[in-house]
N, C-alpha and C positions, 0 to 999 in steps of 0.2 A: 504493500499498500504507500501512495505518496501523498501526504497532506489530504488522507481520506477518501482519495481518488481510486479505484480498481487499477492495479498495476501488476504488469506482467515480472516474475522474479527477476532481476539481473543475473547476468553469469559471465565468465570471462568472455564469451563468444559474441553475448551481446552488449558488452561495454565499449564503444569505441577507445582507439587510443588517442585518436586527433579530434579537438572541438567536441569533448565531452559535453559542454554545456548544450552542444544544437541535439543533444540525444533525449529520449524520453521512454520510458517503460509503461506509460499509462496507457491502458485500454482502449479509452475511446479516441485517443490520438492516433494509435496503430489501427484501429476500426474504420477510423475515418479515409486514412489514405489507402487501405486494402478496396473501401468500397468505392474509391473514386477511381480505381484505375481496372481496366479489362483483360489487361496481360501482363504478366508473372514470367521471371525467368526461373527457370528452374533447372538446379545444377546437381549433378551425381557423378559416380565414378564408374564409369563401364570398361571392361578389360584393362583396367588399370590406369585408364587416362580421365582425366576430366571432361564431361561433355555438360553444355550450358543450352536448354532447348525454351524458346518464347512458347507460351501456351496461354490458354484461358482458364480463368479460376472463379470462385466465387467463395464468399465467407458464409458460414452459419453460425452464430455464436462464435465459440472459439476454436472453430475447425475450419480449414480450408479445404475445398475440394479441387482438385486439379484435372483437368478435361484431357483425353489422349485414345489413341486407339488400341484394340486389344493385343496388336504385335507392336507396339512400341516398344522399344528398351528399357526406359524406366516403370512403366506397367508392368512389363514382366519381372522385372526386378522388385517391384513392391508385392509379390504373390507371396505367401506362406507368411508365417508367423514372425520370421526376422525382420520383414518390410526391408525397405530401402532409405538409407541415409542420406537425406537431402539438403540442400540450401535454397530457399524461396528468396527472390528480391522483386520487390516492385518498385518503380520509381515514375515521379512524376516531377515533369519541369513547369516551373512557375514564371521564370524570367532569365533573360539572358543579361548578365551585369558587365559593363563594359567600363573599362577602366582607364585612364590614360597612360600606362604601362601594358606591355602584355603579360607581363608575371602576374599582375592582379587580376585577372578577367577571371569569372567564377561564372555559375548558374545559381539561382535560387530554386529550390528543389524540396520536395517532400518523398522520403523513402522508407521503405521497411524492409528489415533482413527476418527471416525467419528460418532454425536450424530443427532439424528433427527427423525421427523414422517415420516415413511414409507408408502406408498400407493401403491395399487394393480394398475397394470397397465390393463386398459380395452379396451382402444381405439386400435383398430387393425394396424393402420399403426405406432402407435408406440410399438407395441407389435413386430411386423414384425422386426422393427430397434433393439428392445433390444434382440431378439433371434438372430439376426443374429451377434449382437456384442459378443454375449457369446461366438457363437462357433468362430469368429475371433480373441476373446482374446486369448483363446488357442492354435491357429493355423491361424495367419493373412492370410484371401484370402480363408479359407476352406469353407466359407457358399457359395460361388459361385460355389463349386466342388461337391455339396452334394444335395440330393433330401432335399426340404424344409418341413416342417412339415405339416401333411395333417389335414384334420378336427378333425379327434378322438384323434390326439396327440397333438393340439391346446386344446383341451377339457381337457386334463389330464395336462396341464401344466401352470402353473403359474409365473409371474415375479412380484415383487414388485420393486419401484423405492424410493430412497432416494437422495432427493437434498443436494449436499456438500456446507452446509453453516457453521455448525459448525464443525471444523475439524482442525487436527494438524496432524504434523509428529513429529516424535524423532530419534535421529542416534547417535550410537556410533561408532565409526570408530578411536580408539585409541589402543596404544600396551599396554603391561602387566605393570599397575602401581602397582610396588611392593612398600612398606614401604622401608624408608632408613634403617632402622635396619635388613631388611630381603633379603637386597641384596647381600649380601657376603655368605648368605646361600649355600649349595650345591647341590640345585635344579635345573631342566631345568625349563626355563620362556621364553615366546615369545608368538606368534599369529599363530595357526593352520586357514589358510583360509578355507572357505567352498563355494563351488559352486554350481549351478545347471547346469548340462550338459545332452544336446541330444545323445542318441544311435540311431545306424543305423534303421531306419523302417524295420518293421516286416510286410511282407504283409500276409493278411487274404488269406487260400487256393482259395477263390471266386474272387479273385482280378486279373485281367486279363489285365488290363492297366499298363502303365508304371508310376514310382514314377512322381506324379504331382510336379509342381514348386514350389509351397509353401512349401512341404514336402522337397523337395531339399535344396530352400533358408532356411529353419527352422535348417537342421541338416550340413551345411555346414561349 
């Protein structure tokens, strides 16, 4: 706990060695970053070498569900009781920080790093929850407006689960920090904000229904 706010336990792997003041273990801050991103990077060891794969994910409580194919290496490695040791990262870029020296350029960001052992989801009820969460994480309410996966599709789809036990977030939300000796140099310095926005939905030619409420809400 940190100041009465629920927090994950600090460990050596979740404590940064640089800029420790930018780190937090508070659950609310960590969940906010995870819920604002659609893609994570999944790191693991395969055949003695490191592998990092981008993939979609969703959070349900203090669990992360990561989507994949039944034939993919991480999904195969997560089978069985031993599971698969993984590291999962998520990063959101909020601004380009431009300074008068090349050395001090930076980015404003929010990031999460989670360590642990992932296990393949085999329980049918949990798998349904996970797959619905993966769809709704992209567009809230979408899973109720589409055909659910059939048996063939489920046989080709796998999901792994990671408990959020060893996890932390790190954030930079500062201005351009120039050295005092550089302040009078005749160069532009400042921050260029970066944001994700939704465009107008473009219906497929086969679409005959009006724009559903969950998409109107998303793009409002």
